[in-house]
DRENPA-3360 file (N, C-alpha, C; in nm, 2 decimals, always signed):
BEGIN
1 = XXXXXXXX = +2.19/-0.83/+2.80/+2.12/-0.83/+2.68/+1.97/-0.85/+2.71 ~ +1.89/-0.77/+2.64/+1.75/-0.77/+2.66/+1.67/-0.85/+2.56 ~ +1.59/-0.94/+2.60/+1.52/-1.02/+2.51/+1.38/-0.97/+2.49 ~ +1.33/-0.99/+2.37/+1.19/-0.95/+2.34/+1.09/-1.03/+2.42 ~ +0.99/-0.97/+2.47/+0.88/-1.04/+2.54/+0.80/-1.12/+2.45 ~ +0.81/-1.10/+2.31/+0.73/-1.18/+2.22/+0.80/-1.31/+2.17 ~ +0.92/-1.33/+2.22/+1.00/-1.45/+2.18/+0.92/-1.58/+2.23 ~ +0.93/-1.68/+2.15/+0.86/-1.80/+2.18/+0.93/-1.87/+2.29;
9 = XXXXXXXX = +0.86/-1.92/+2.39/+0.92/-1.99/+2.50/+0.99/-2.12/+2.45 ~ +0.95/-2.17/+2.33/+1.01/-2.29/+2.28/+1.14/-2.27/+2.20 ~ +1.18/-2.13/+2.18/+1.29/-2.10/+2.10/+1.42/-2.16/+2.16 ~ +1.49/-2.24/+2.08/+1.61/-2.30/+2.13/+1.59/-2.42/+2.21 ~ +1.46/-2.46/+2.23/+1.43/-2.58/+2.31/+1.35/-2.67/+2.23 ~ +1.24/-2.72/+2.29/+1.15/-2.81/+2.22/+1.08/-2.74/+2.11 ~ +1.04/-2.81/+2.00/+0.96/-2.75/+1.89/+0.82/-2.70/+1.95 ~ +0.78/-2.60/+1.89/+0.65/-2.54/+1.92/+0.54/-2.64/+1.89;
17 = XXXXXXXX = +0.42/-2.64/+1.96/+0.31/-2.73/+1.94/+0.27/-2.73/+1.79 ~ +0.27/-2.61/+1.73/+0.22/-2.60/+1.59/+0.32/-2.68/+1.50 ~ +0.45/-2.67/+1.53/+0.55/-2.75/+1.45/+0.53/-2.90/+1.47 ~ +0.51/-2.94/+1.59/+0.49/-3.08/+1.62/+0.37/-3.13/+1.54 ~ +0.26/-3.05/+1.54/+0.14/-3.09/+1.47/+0.16/-3.10/+1.32 ~ +0.24/-3.01/+1.26/+0.27/-3.01/+1.12/+0.35/-3.13/+1.08 ~ +0.45/-3.17/+1.17/+0.53/-3.29/+1.14/+0.44/-3.41/+1.15 ~ +0.35/-3.42/+1.24/+0.26/-3.53/+1.26/+0.18/-3.55/+1.13;
25 = XXXXXXXX = +0.13/-3.43/+1.08/+0.04/-3.44/+0.96/+0.12/-3.49/+0.84 ~ +0.25/-3.44/+0.83/+0.34/-3.49/+0.72/+0.36/-3.64/+0.73 ~ +0.39/-3.69/+0.86/+0.41/-3.83/+0.87/+0.29/-3.91/+0.84 ~ +0.17/-3.86/+0.87/+0.05/-3.93/+0.84/+0.03/-3.94/+0.69 ~ +0.06/-3.83/+0.62/+0.05/-3.82/+0.48/+0.15/-3.92/+0.41 ~ +0.27/-3.93/+0.47/+0.37/-4.02/+0.42/+0.32/-4.16/+0.43 ~ +0.26/-4.20/+0.54/+0.22/-4.34/+0.56/+0.11/-4.37/+0.46 ~ +0.02/-4.28/+0.44/-0.09/-4.31/+0.35/-0.05/-4.32/+0.20;
33 = XXXXXXXX = +0.04/-4.23/+0.16/+0.09/-4.24/+0.02/+0.18/-4.37/+0.01 ~ +0.27/-4.39/+0.11/+0.35/-4.51/+0.10/+0.27/-4.64/+0.09 ~ +0.16/-4.64/+0.17/+0.07/-4.76/+0.16/+0.02/-4.78/+0.02 ~ -0.02/-4.68/-0.05/-0.07/-4.69/-0.18/+0.04/-4.72/-0.28 ~ +0.16/-4.67/-0.26/+0.27/-4.71/-0.35/+0.30/-4.85/-0.34 ~ +0.31/-4.91/-0.21/+0.33/-5.05/-0.19/+0.22/-5.14/-0.25 ~ +0.10/-5.09/-0.24/-0.02/-5.17/-0.29/-0.04/-5.15/-0.44 ~ +0.04/-5.06/-0.50/+0.03/-5.03/-0.64/-0.10/-4.96/-0.68;
41 = XXXXXXXX = -0.16/-4.90/-0.58/-0.28/-4.81/-0.61/-0.23/-4.69/-0.69 ~ -0.10/-4.65/-0.67/-0.03/-4.56/-0.75/+0.07/-4.65/-0.83 ~ +0.05/-4.67/-0.96/+0.13/-4.77/-1.04/+0.27/-4.73/-1.05 ~ +0.36/-4.82/-1.05/+0.50/-4.80/-1.07/+0.53/-4.72/-1.20 ~ +0.62/-4.62/-1.19/+0.65/-4.54/-1.31/+0.56/-4.42/-1.33 ~ +0.45/-4.41/-1.25/+0.36/-4.30/-1.27/+0.43/-4.17/-1.23 ~ +0.40/-4.06/-1.31/+0.45/-3.93/-1.27/+0.33/-3.86/-1.21 ~ +0.35/-3.81/-1.09/+0.24/-3.74/-1.02/+0.29/-3.61/-0.96;
49 = XXXXXXXX = +0.21/-3.51/-0.96/+0.25/-3.38/-0.91/+0.21/-3.35/-0.76 ~ +0.27/-3.25/-0.70/+0.23/-3.22/-0.56/+0.08/-3.19/-0.56 ~ +0.03/-3.11/-0.66/-0.11/-3.07/-0.66/-0.20/-3.19/-0.67 ~ -0.17/-3.29/-0.75/-0.25/-3.42/-0.76/-0.25/-3.49/-0.62 ~ -0.13/-3.50/-0.56/-0.13/-3.57/-0.43/-0.21/-3.49/-0.32 ~ -0.20/-3.36/-0.33/-0.28/-3.28/-0.23/-0.43/-3.30/-0.25 ~ -0.47/-3.31/-0.37/-0.62/-3.33/-0.40/-0.66/-3.47/-0.36 ~ -0.57/-3.57/-0.40/-0.61/-3.71/-0.38/-0.62/-3.74/-0.23;
57 = XXXXXXXX = -0.52/-3.69/-0.15/-0.52/-3.72/-0.01/-0.57/-3.61/+0.08 ~ -0.62/-3.51/+0.02/-0.68/-3.39/+0.10/-0.58/-3.35/+0.21 ~ -0.46/-3.31/+0.16/-0.35/-3.27/+0.25/-0.30/-3.13/+0.20 ~ -0.24/-3.06/+0.29/-0.18/-2.93/+0.26/-0.04/-2.95/+0.19 ~ +0.01/-2.84/+0.14/+0.14/-2.84/+0.07/+0.25/-2.88/+0.16 ~ +0.26/-2.83/+0.29/+0.36/-2.87/+0.38/+0.37/-3.02/+0.41 ~ +0.25/-3.07/+0.44/+0.24/-3.22/+0.46/+0.28/-3.30/+0.34 ~ +0.24/-3.25/+0.22/+0.27/-3.32/+0.10/+0.42/-3.33/+0.08;
65 = XXXXXXXX = +0.49/-3.21/+0.11/+0.64/-3.21/+0.09/+0.71/-3.29/+0.19 ~ +0.66/-3.30/+0.31/+0.72/-3.38/+0.41/+0.72/-3.53/+0.37 ~ +0.60/-3.57/+0.32/+0.58/-3.70/+0.27/+0.67/-3.73/+0.15 ~ +0.68/-3.64/+0.06/+0.76/-3.66/-0.06/+0.91/-3.67/-0.03 ~ +0.96/-3.59/+0.07/+1.10/-3.60/+0.11/+1.13/-3.74/+0.15 ~ +1.04/-3.80/+0.24/+1.07/-3.93/+0.29/+1.06/-4.04/+0.18 ~ +0.96/-4.02/+0.09/+0.94/-4.12/-0.02/+1.07/-4.12/-0.11 ~ +1.12/-4.00/-0.14/+1.24/-3.99/-0.22/+1.36/-4.05/-0.15;
73 = XXXXXXXX = +1.37/-4.02/-0.02/+1.48/-4.07/+0.06/+1.48/-4.22/+0.06 ~ +1.37/-4.28/+0.06/+1.36/-4.43/+0.07/+1.36/-4.50/-0.07 ~ +1.36/-4.41/-0.17/+1.37/-4.47/-0.31/+1.24/-4.50/-0.37 ~ +1.13/-4.46/-0.31/+1.00/-4.49/-0.37/+0.96/-4.39/-0.47 ~ +1.02/-4.27/-0.48/+0.99/-4.17/-0.57/+1.12/-4.10/-0.61 ~ +1.11/-4.02/-0.73/+1.22/-3.95/-0.77/+1.17/-3.81/-0.83 ~ +1.23/-3.70/-0.79/+1.19/-3.57/-0.84/+1.22/-3.56/-0.99 ~ +1.13/-3.52/-1.07/+1.15/-3.49/-1.21/+1.13/-3.34/-1.24;
81 = XXXXXXXX = +1.23/-3.27/-1.27/+1.22/-3.12/-1.29/+1.11/-3.09/-1.39 ~ +1.03/-2.99/-1.34/+0.91/-2.93/-1.41/+0.80/-3.03/-1.45 ~ +0.81/-3.15/-1.39/+0.70/-3.25/-1.41/+0.63/-3.29/-1.28 ~ +0.71/-3.31/-1.18/+0.66/-3.37/-1.05/+0.75/-3.47/-1.00 ~ +0.69/-3.59/-0.96/+0.77/-3.70/-0.91/+0.73/-3.83/-0.98 ~ +0.83/-3.91/-1.01/+0.80/-4.04/-1.07/+0.81/-4.14/-0.96 ~ +0.70/-4.22/-0.95/+0.70/-4.34/-0.86/+0.80/-4.44/-0.91 ~ +0.88/-4.49/-0.82/+0.98/-4.59/-0.87/+0.92/-4.70/-0.95;
89 = XXXXXXXX = +0.98/-4.72/-1.07/+0.93/-4.83/-1.15/+0.97/-4.97/-1.09 ~ +0.91/-5.07/-1.13/+0.96/-5.21/-1.10/+1.02/-5.26/-1.22 ~ +1.15/-5.31/-1.21/+1.22/-5.36/-1.32/+1.25/-5.51/-1.31 ~ +1.29/-5.56/-1.42/+1.32/-5.71/-1.42/+1.44/-5.73/-1.32 ~ +1.53/-5.64/-1.32/+1.65/-5.65/-1.23/+1.60/-5.65/-1.08 ~ +1.50/-5.57/-1.05/+1.45/-5.56/-0.92/+1.39/-5.69/-0.88 ~ +1.31/-5.75/-0.97/+1.24/-5.88/-0.94/+1.35/-5.99/-0.91 ~ +1.45/-5.99/-1.00/+1.55/-6.10/-0.98/+1.64/-6.07/-0.86;
97 = XXXXXXXX = +1.67/-5.95/-0.83/+1.75/-5.92/-0.71/+1.68/-5.96/-0.58 ~ +1.56/-5.92/-0.57/+1.48/-5.95/-0.45/+1.47/-6.10/-0.43 ~ +1.44/-6.17/-0.53/+1.42/-6.32/-0.52/+1.55/-6.39/-0.50 ~ +1.66/-6.34/-0.57/+1.79/-6.40/-0.55/+1.84/-6.39/-0.41 ~ +1.82/-6.27/-0.35/+1.85/-6.25/-0.21/+1.77/-6.34/-0.12 ~ +1.64/-6.35/-0.14/+1.56/-6.44/-0.06/+1.60/-6.58/-0.07 ~ +1.64/-6.62/-0.20/+1.68/-6.76/-0.22/+1.81/-6.79/-0.15 ~ +1.89/-6.70/-0.12/+2.01/-6.72/-0.04/+1.98/-6.71/+0.11;
105 = XXXXXXXX = +1.90/-6.62/+0.15/+1.89/-6.59/+0.30/+1.78/-6.68/+0.37 ~ +1.67/-6.70/+0.30/+1.56/-6.77/+0.37/+1.59/-6.92/+0.39 ~ +1.66/-6.99/+0.30/+1.70/-7.12/+0.33/+1.80/-7.13/+0.46 ~ +1.89/-7.03/+0.47/+1.97/-7.02/+0.58/+1.89/-7.00/+0.71 ~ +1.79/-6.91/+0.70/+1.71/-6.88/+0.82/+1.63/-7.01/+0.86 ~ +1.58/-7.08/+0.76/+1.51/-7.21/+0.79/+1.60/-7.31/+0.86 ~ +1.72/-7.32/+0.81/+1.82/-7.42/+0.87/+1.85/-7.38/+1.01 ~ +1.87/-7.25/+1.04/+1.91/-7.20/+1.17/+1.79/-7.21/+1.27;
113 = XXXXXXXX = +1.66/-7.20/+1.21/+1.54/-7.20/+1.30/+1.51/-7.34/+1.35 ~ +1.56/-7.44/+1.29/+1.52/-7.58/+1.33/+1.55/-7.60/+1.48 ~ +1.45/-7.64/+1.55/+1.46/-7.67/+1.69/+1.43/-7.54/+1.77 ~ +1.41/-7.43/+1.71/+1.39/-7.30/+1.78/+1.25/-7.24/+1.75 ~ +1.20/-7.27/+1.64/+1.08/-7.20/+1.59/+0.95/-7.27/+1.65 ~ +0.85/-7.18/+1.67/+0.72/-7.23/+1.72/+0.64/-7.28/+1.59 ~ +0.64/-7.41/+1.57/+0.57/-7.46/+1.45/+0.42/-7.45/+1.46 ~ +0.37/-7.45/+1.58/+0.22/-7.44/+1.60/+0.18/-7.30/+1.55;
121 = XXXXXXXX = +0.26/-7.20/+1.58/+0.24/-7.06/+1.54/+0.24/-7.05/+1.38 ~ +0.34/-7.12/+1.33/+0.36/-7.12/+1.18/+0.23/-7.18/+1.12 ~ +0.18/-7.29/+1.18/+0.07/-7.36/+1.12/-0.06/-7.27/+1.13 ~ -0.07/-7.19/+1.24/-0.18/-7.10/+1.25/-0.17/-6.99/+1.15 ~ -0.05/-6.94/+1.12/-0.03/-6.83/+1.02/-0.06/-6.89/+0.88 ~ -0.02/-7.01/+0.86/-0.04/-7.07/+0.73/-0.19/-7.09/+0.70 ~ -0.26/-7.14/+0.81/-0.41/-7.15/+0.80/-0.48/-7.02/+0.77 ~ -0.42/-6.92/+0.83/-0.48/-6.78/+0.82/-0.46/-6.72/+0.69;
129 = XXXXXXXX = -0.37/-6.77/+0.61/-0.34/-6.72/+0.48/-0.46/-6.72/+0.39 ~ -0.55/-6.82/+0.41/-0.66/-6.85/+0.32/-0.79/-6.86/+0.39 ~ -0.80/-6.94/+0.49/-0.93/-6.99/+0.54/-1.03/-6.87/+0.58 ~ -0.99/-6.77/+0.65/-1.09/-6.67/+0.70/-1.14/-6.58/+0.59 ~ -1.08/-6.58/+0.47/-1.10/-6.47/+0.38/-1.15/-6.52/+0.24 ~ -1.17/-6.65/+0.23/-1.20/-6.70/+0.09/-1.33/-6.64/+0.03 ~ -1.42/-6.59/+0.12/-1.54/-6.54/+0.07/-1.54/-6.39/+0.04 ~ -1.42/-6.32/+0.08/-1.41/-6.18/+0.07/-1.36/-6.13/-0.06;
137 = XXXXXXXX = -1.37/-6.00/-0.10/-1.32/-5.95/-0.23/-1.17/-5.98/-0.24 ~ -1.13/-6.00/-0.37/-0.99/-6.04/-0.39/-0.89/-5.94/-0.34 ~ -0.92/-5.81/-0.34/-0.83/-5.71/-0.29/-0.80/-5.74/-0.14 ~ -0.91/-5.77/-0.06/-0.89/-5.80/+0.08/-0.81/-5.93/+0.10 ~ -0.84/-6.03/+0.02/-0.77/-6.15/+0.03/-0.62/-6.13/+0.01 ~ -0.58/-6.05/-0.09/-0.44/-6.03/-0.12/-0.37/-5.95/+0.00 ~ -0.44/-5.85/+0.05/-0.39/-5.77/+0.16/-0.36/-5.86/+0.28 ~ -0.46/-5.95/+0.31/-0.45/-6.04/+0.42/-0.34/-6.14/+0.40;
145 = XXXXXXXX = -0.32/-6.19/+0.27/-0.22/-6.28/+0.24/-0.08/-6.21/+0.26 ~ -0.06/-6.09/+0.22/+0.06/-6.02/+0.24/+0.09/-6.01/+0.39 ~ -0.01/-5.98/+0.47/+0.01/-5.96/+0.61/+0.06/-6.10/+0.68 ~ -0.02/-6.20/+0.65/+0.01/-6.33/+0.72/+0.13/-6.40/+0.66 ~ +0.16/-6.38/+0.53/+0.27/-6.44/+0.47/+0.40/-6.38/+0.52 ~ +0.40/-6.25/+0.54/+0.51/-6.17/+0.60/+0.54/-6.23/+0.74 ~ +0.43/-6.24/+0.82/+0.45/-6.29/+0.96/+0.51/-6.43/+0.96 ~ +0.46/-6.52/+0.86/+0.51/-6.65/+0.85/+0.66/-6.66/+0.83;
153 = XXXXXXXX = +0.71/-6.58/+0.73/+0.85/-6.59/+0.70/+0.93/-6.52/+0.80 ~ +0.89/-6.41/+0.86/+0.97/-6.34/+0.96/+0.97/-6.41/+1.09 ~ +0.87/-6.50/+1.12/+0.87/-6.58/+1.24/+0.99/-6.68/+1.23 ~ +1.01/-6.74/+1.11/+1.12/-6.83/+1.09/+1.25/-6.75/+1.10 ~ +1.25/-6.63/+1.04/+1.38/-6.55/+1.04/+1.41/-6.51/+1.19 ~ +1.31/-6.48/+1.27/+1.34/-6.44/+1.41/+1.39/-6.56/+1.48 ~ +1.34/-6.68/+1.45/+1.39/-6.80/+1.52/+1.53/-6.84/+1.49 ~ +1.58/-6.78/+1.38/+1.72/-6.81/+1.34/+1.82/-6.76/+1.44;
161 = XXXXXXXX = +1.78/-6.66/+1.52/+1.87/-6.60/+1.62/+1.96/-6.50/+1.56 ~ +1.95/-6.47/+1.43/+2.04/-6.37/+1.37/+1.97/-6.24/+1.34 ~ +1.99/-6.14/+1.42/+1.92/-6.02/+1.41/+1.94/-5.95/+1.28 ~ +2.06/-5.95/+1.22/+2.08/-5.89/+1.09/+2.01/-5.96/+0.98 ~ +2.01/-6.09/+0.99/+1.94/-6.17/+0.89/+1.79/-6.13/+0.90 ~ +1.74/-6.12/+1.02/+1.59/-6.08/+1.03/+1.57/-5.94/+0.97 ~ +1.65/-5.85/+1.00/+1.63/-5.71/+0.95/+1.64/-5.71/+0.79 ~ +1.73/-5.78/+0.74/+1.74/-5.78/+0.59/+1.62/-5.85/+0.53;
169 = XXXXXXXX = +1.57/-5.96/+0.59/+1.46/-6.02/+0.53/+1.33/-5.94/+0.55 ~ +1.32/-5.86/+0.66/+1.21/-5.77/+0.68/+1.20/-5.67/+0.57 ~ +1.32/-5.61/+0.53/+1.32/-5.52/+0.42/+1.29/-5.58/+0.29 ~ +1.33/-5.70/+0.26/+1.30/-5.77/+0.14/+1.15/-5.80/+0.13 ~ +1.08/-5.83/+0.25/+0.94/-5.85/+0.25/+0.86/-5.73/+0.21 ~ +0.92/-5.61/+0.25/+0.85/-5.48/+0.21/+0.86/-5.47/+0.06 ~ +0.98/-5.50/+0.00/+1.00/-5.49/-0.14/+0.90/-5.59/-0.21 ~ +0.88/-5.71/-0.15/+0.80/-5.81/-0.21/+0.65/-5.76/-0.22;
177 = XXXXXXXX = +0.61/-5.68/-0.13/+0.48/-5.63/-0.12/+0.44/-5.56/-0.25 ~ +0.53/-5.48/-0.31/+0.50/-5.41/-0.43/+0.49/-5.51/-0.55 ~ +0.58/-5.61/-0.55/+0.58/-5.71/-0.66/+0.45/-5.79/-0.66 ~ +0.41/-5.83/-0.54/+0.28/-5.91/-0.53/+0.16/-5.82/-0.56 ~ +0.16/-5.70/-0.52/+0.05/-5.61/-0.55/+0.04/-5.58/-0.70 ~ +0.15/-5.56/-0.76/+0.15/-5.53/-0.90/+0.11/-5.66/-0.98 ~ +0.17/-5.77/-0.94/+0.14/-5.89/-1.02/+0.00/-5.95/-0.99 ~ -0.01/-6.00/-0.87/-0.14/-6.07/-0.83/-0.25/-5.97/-0.80;
185 = XXXXXXXX = -0.22/-5.86/-0.74/-0.33/-5.76/-0.71/-0.40/-5.71/-0.83 ~ -0.31/-5.66/-0.93/-0.37/-5.60/-1.05/-0.44/-5.71/-1.13 ~ -0.39/-5.83/-1.13/-0.46/-5.94/-1.20/-0.58/-6.00/-1.13 ~ -0.59/-5.97/-1.00/-0.71/-6.02/-0.93/-0.69/-6.17/-0.90 ~ -0.57/-6.21/-0.87/-0.54/-6.35/-0.84/-0.47/-6.36/-0.71 ~ -0.51/-6.45/-0.62/-0.44/-6.46/-0.49/-0.34/-6.57/-0.51 ~ -0.21/-6.54/-0.46/-0.11/-6.65/-0.46/-0.15/-6.77/-0.39 ~ -0.11/-6.89/-0.44/-0.15/-7.02/-0.37/-0.02/-7.09/-0.34;
193 = XXXXXXXX = +0.03/-7.07/-0.22/+0.16/-7.13/-0.18/+0.15/-7.20/-0.05 ~ +0.02/-7.23/+0.00/+0.01/-7.29/+0.13/+0.07/-7.43/+0.14 ~ +0.07/-7.50/+0.03/+0.13/-7.64/+0.03/+0.28/-7.63/+0.05 ~ +0.34/-7.53/+0.00/+0.49/-7.51/+0.02/+0.51/-7.48/+0.17 ~ +0.43/-7.40/+0.23/+0.44/-7.37/+0.37/+0.43/-7.49/+0.46 ~ +0.33/-7.58/+0.42/+0.30/-7.70/+0.49/+0.43/-7.79/+0.50 ~ +0.50/-7.80/+0.38/+0.62/-7.88/+0.37/+0.73/-7.83/+0.46 ~ +0.74/-7.69/+0.46/+0.85/-7.63/+0.54/+0.82/-7.65/+0.69;
201 = XXXXXXXX = +0.69/-7.64/+0.73/+0.65/-7.66/+0.87/+0.69/-7.80/+0.91 ~ +0.66/-7.90/+0.82/+0.68/-8.04/+0.86/+0.83/-8.06/+0.88 ~ +0.92/-8.00/+0.79/+1.06/-8.02/+0.81/+1.11/-7.95/+0.94 ~ +1.06/-7.84/+0.97/+1.10/-7.77/+1.09/+1.05/-7.84/+1.21 ~ +0.93/-7.90/+1.21/+0.88/-7.98/+1.32/+0.96/-8.10/+1.34 ~ +1.01/-8.16/+1.24/+1.10/-8.28/+1.25/+1.24/-8.25/+1.28 ~ +1.27/-8.12/+1.29/+1.41/-8.08/+1.32/+1.51/-8.13/+1.22 ~ +1.47/-8.11/+1.09/+1.55/-8.16/+0.98/+1.60/-8.04/+0.90;
209 = XXXXXXXX = +1.72/-7.98/+0.95/+1.76/-7.86/+0.89/+1.79/-7.86/+0.74 ~ +1.85/-7.98/+0.69/+1.88/-7.99/+0.55/+1.76/-7.98/+0.46 ~ +1.65/-8.05/+0.51/+1.53/-8.06/+0.43/+1.46/-7.92/+0.44 ~ +1.46/-7.86/+0.56/+1.40/-7.73/+0.57/+1.46/-7.62/+0.48 ~ +1.60/-7.63/+0.47/+1.67/-7.54/+0.39/+1.64/-7.57/+0.24 ~ +1.63/-7.69/+0.20/+1.60/-7.72/+0.06/+1.46/-7.68/+0.02 ~ +1.36/-7.71/+0.11/+1.23/-7.67/+0.08/+1.21/-7.52/+0.07 ~ +1.27/-7.45/+0.16/+1.27/-7.30/+0.16/+1.32/-7.25/+0.03;
217 = XXXXXXXX = +1.43/-7.30/-0.02/+1.48/-7.26/-0.15/+1.39/-7.29/-0.27 ~ +1.33/-7.41/-0.27/+1.24/-7.45/-0.37/+1.11/-7.36/-0.37 ~ +1.07/-7.32/-0.25/+0.95/-7.24/-0.24/+0.98/-7.10/-0.30 ~ +1.10/-7.04/-0.28/+1.13/-6.91/-0.33/+1.14/-6.92/-0.49 ~ +1.20/-7.03/-0.54/+1.21/-7.04/-0.68/+1.07/-7.06/-0.75 ~ +0.98/-7.13/-0.68/+0.85/-7.15/-0.74/+0.77/-7.02/-0.74 ~ +0.78/-6.94/-0.63/+0.71/-6.82/-0.62/+0.77/-6.71/-0.71 ~ +0.90/-6.72/-0.74/+0.96/-6.63/-0.84/+0.89/-6.64/-0.97;
225 = XXXXXXXX = +0.88/-6.77/-1.02/+0.82/-6.80/-1.15/+0.67/-6.74/-1.15 ~ +0.59/-6.77/-1.05/+0.46/-6.72/-1.04/+0.45/-6.57/-1.05 ~ +0.54/-6.50/-0.97/+0.53/-6.36/-0.96/+0.57/-6.29/-1.09 ~ +0.68/-6.34/-1.15/+0.72/-6.28/-1.28/+0.61/-6.29/-1.38 ~ +0.54/-6.40/-1.39/+0.43/-6.42/-1.48/+0.32/-6.32/-1.46 ~ +0.28/-6.30/-1.34/+0.18/-6.20/-1.31/+0.22/-6.06/-1.32 ~ +0.35/-6.03/-1.29/+0.40/-5.89/-1.31/+0.40/-5.85/-1.46 ~ +0.45/-5.94/-1.54/+0.45/-5.92/-1.69/+0.30/-5.90/-1.74;
233 = XXXXXXXX = +0.21/-5.98/-1.69/+0.07/-5.97/-1.73/+0.01/-5.83/-1.69 ~ +0.04/-5.79/-1.57/-0.01/-5.66/-1.53/+0.04/-5.54/-1.61 ~ +0.17/-5.55/-1.63/+0.23/-5.44/-1.71/+0.19/-5.44/-1.85 ~ +0.16/-5.56/-1.91/+0.11/-5.57/-2.04/-0.03/-5.51/-2.05 ~ -0.11/-5.54/-1.95/-0.25/-5.49/-1.95/-0.25/-5.34/-1.94 ~ -0.15/-5.28/-1.86/-0.15/-5.14/-1.85/-0.08/-5.07/-1.96 ~ -0.03/-5.15/-2.06/+0.05/-5.09/-2.17/+0.18/-5.05/-2.14 ~ +0.24/-5.10/-2.02/+0.37/-5.06/-1.98/+0.47/-5.17/-2.01;
241 = XXXXXXXX = +0.59/-5.15/-1.97/+0.70/-5.25/-2.00/+0.78/-5.27/-1.88 ~ +0.85/-5.38/-1.88/+0.94/-5.42/-1.76/+1.08/-5.41/-1.80 ~ +1.15/-5.29/-1.78/+1.29/-5.28/-1.82/+1.38/-5.37/-1.74 ~ +1.49/-5.41/-1.80/+1.58/-5.50/-1.73/+1.66/-5.42/-1.63 ~ +1.70/-5.30/-1.66/+1.79/-5.22/-1.57/+1.72/-5.19/-1.44 ~ +1.81/-5.19/-1.33/+1.76/-5.16/-1.20/+1.73/-5.01/-1.19 ~ +1.66/-4.96/-1.09/+1.63/-4.82/-1.07/+1.76/-4.74/-1.06 ~ +1.86/-4.79/-0.99/+1.99/-4.72/-0.98/+2.06/-4.70/-1.12;
249 = XXXX = +2.05/-4.80/-1.20/+2.11/-4.79/-1.33/+2.03/-4.70/-1.42 ~ +1.90/-4.69/-1.41/+1.81/-4.60/-1.49/+1.84/-4.46/-1.45 ~ +1.89/-4.43/-1.33/+1.92/-4.29/-1.29/+2.05/-4.24/-1.34 ~ +2.14/-4.32/-1.40/+2.27/-4.28/-1.44/+2.25/-4.19/-1.56;
% end
């Protein structure tokens, strides 16, 4: 059989350089759009078209579609025929589900981490939640809080020695980012939970698993009340509402 001399040397093998570059541009577009979805720079429930995304992020159609496929797959967006894509709303059920899971798993992580966690590192992370950024714009303060708070909680989860517990909590912390951004970010208020962290650190340093577990649960319950208050305020300001049904139920 005679092959054409014009055939690509990459046929049947590795992707051509142009294809690799296109995939990379799509991944970059996905990361940028996902970052804005998590930060609620694109508000939950918003309907946005490919053309709007292409203009906003200065990307081509192919890159935009690669990004949208991933966002839809991960549940951050949903295709709406003849309209575009709806950014996943935040519902009352979502808020309750995320915090209910955290209230079950994080106390367990704290109990298991006793005697294993680096409490000096936890103290540095807790100090970093506020001290270096008090003079900076509120948006920067909240971004930094989300970064350091995530590291604080996942440091405890890692010290539990349970890899599945860690992975589950890491996913929940991603979900938390949108809640905090919508509530505290839109309202321009930074969460104040350092005293809770201090108590948890003290219990872990004293190798008191029962107290560490109880304090972790109380912390989640307190933060739930604060977050729901701010999320309701943000949606009220935007003229939106907070449905009870979860995203899955709304799709039925």
